[in-house]
C-alpha positions in Angstrom: 14.5 21.6 30.8 17.9 20.9 29.2 17.2 17.8 27.2 20.2 17.1 24.9 18.8 16.9 21.4 22.1 16.1 19.6 23.7 12.8 20.5 26.9 10.9 19.4 28.7 14.2 18.7 30.9 16.5 20.8 29.5 19.9 21.7 31.4 23.2 21.9 34.2 21.7 19.8 35.2 22.3 16.1 34.5 19.1 14.2 34.7 17.7 10.6 31.6 15.7 10.1 33.4 13.4 7.6 35.7 12.3 10.5 32.8 11.1 12.6 32.0 8.1 10.5 34.4 5.6 8.9 34.1 3.7 5.6 34.2 -0.1 6.2 34.8 -2.7 3.5 31.6 -4.0 2.0 29.3 -2.0 4.4 27.2 1.1 4.9 27.9 2.6 8.2 25.6 5.1 9.8 25.7 7.4 12.9 22.5 9.1 14.1 22.9 12.6 15.5 19.3 13.5 16.0 16.1 11.5 15.7 12.7 12.7 16.7 9.2 13.3 15.2 10.3 16.6 13.5 13.9 15.9 12.2 16.5 13.2 11.6 20.2 13.9 11.1 22.4 11.0 10.2 25.9 10.6 8.9 26.6 7.7 6.4 29.8 6.1 5.0 29.3 3.9 1.9 31.9 1.5 0.6 32.2 1.5 -3.2 29.3 -0.5 -4.7 27.2 -0.5 -1.6 23.6 0.8 -1.9 20.3 1.7 -0.2 17.7 0.4 -2.6 14.7 2.4 -3.7 12.4 3.6 -0.9 10.3 6.6 0.1 10.4 8.9 3.1 7.6 10.9 4.7 9.9 13.9 5.0 12.0 16.1 2.7 15.5 14.7 2.7 18.6 16.8 2.1 21.9 15.0 1.5 25.3 16.7 1.4 28.3 14.7 0.2 31.2 15.1 2.7 33.8 13.1 0.9 34.0 11.1 -2.4 31.2 10.6 -4.9 27.7 9.1 -4.6 24.9 8.4 -7.1 21.4 9.4 -6.0 18.3 8.4 -8.0 15.2 10.4 -7.3 12.0 9.4 -9.1 14.0 7.8 -11.9 16.5 10.7 -12.4 20.1 10.1 -11.6 22.3 12.7 -9.9 26.1 12.3 -9.3 27.2 14.3 -6.3 30.8 15.1 -5.3 32.2 16.5 -2.1 30.5 19.7 -1.0 27.4 19.2 -3.2 23.8 18.9 -1.9 20.6 17.5 -3.2 17.1 17.7 -1.8 14.9 14.6 -2.3 11.2 15.6 -1.8 9.0 13.6 0.5 7.0 10.7 -1.0 9.3 10.5 -4.1 11.1 7.1 -4.6 14.8 7.5 -4.2 18.0 5.3 -3.9 21.6 5.9 -3.0 24.7 4.1 -4.5 28.4 4.3 -3.7 29.8 5.3 -7.1 33.0 5.2 -5.2 33.5 5.1 -1.4 31.9 8.2 0.0 30.5 9.9 3.1 27.3 12.0 3.4 25.1 13.8 5.9 21.4 13.3 5.7 18.9 15.7 7.1 15.2 14.7 7.0 12.5 17.2 8.0 9.1 15.7 8.8 
């Protein structure tokens, strides 16, 4: 069985993840690469000042900033992440994401 698990991304080609999603004025743009019962991989582009309000996930979430700077609040603690930095947000802990400036990130959630 050769089910294609990754979608919306070229295979057998060198890519820059930051180039696969574009920042749009006043928006949060997302592009799902994998979504199943075990894992979710999504790219996001936040315009400055855009946010995802406080919520919880059933899985451990790992974010990596690909470009720019984002603010992440996990269980009341703020973290400022710059390009190349990664943060793990544990399952069931409330968290939020804010565009400190326009930025792009990858999100991997393991369920």
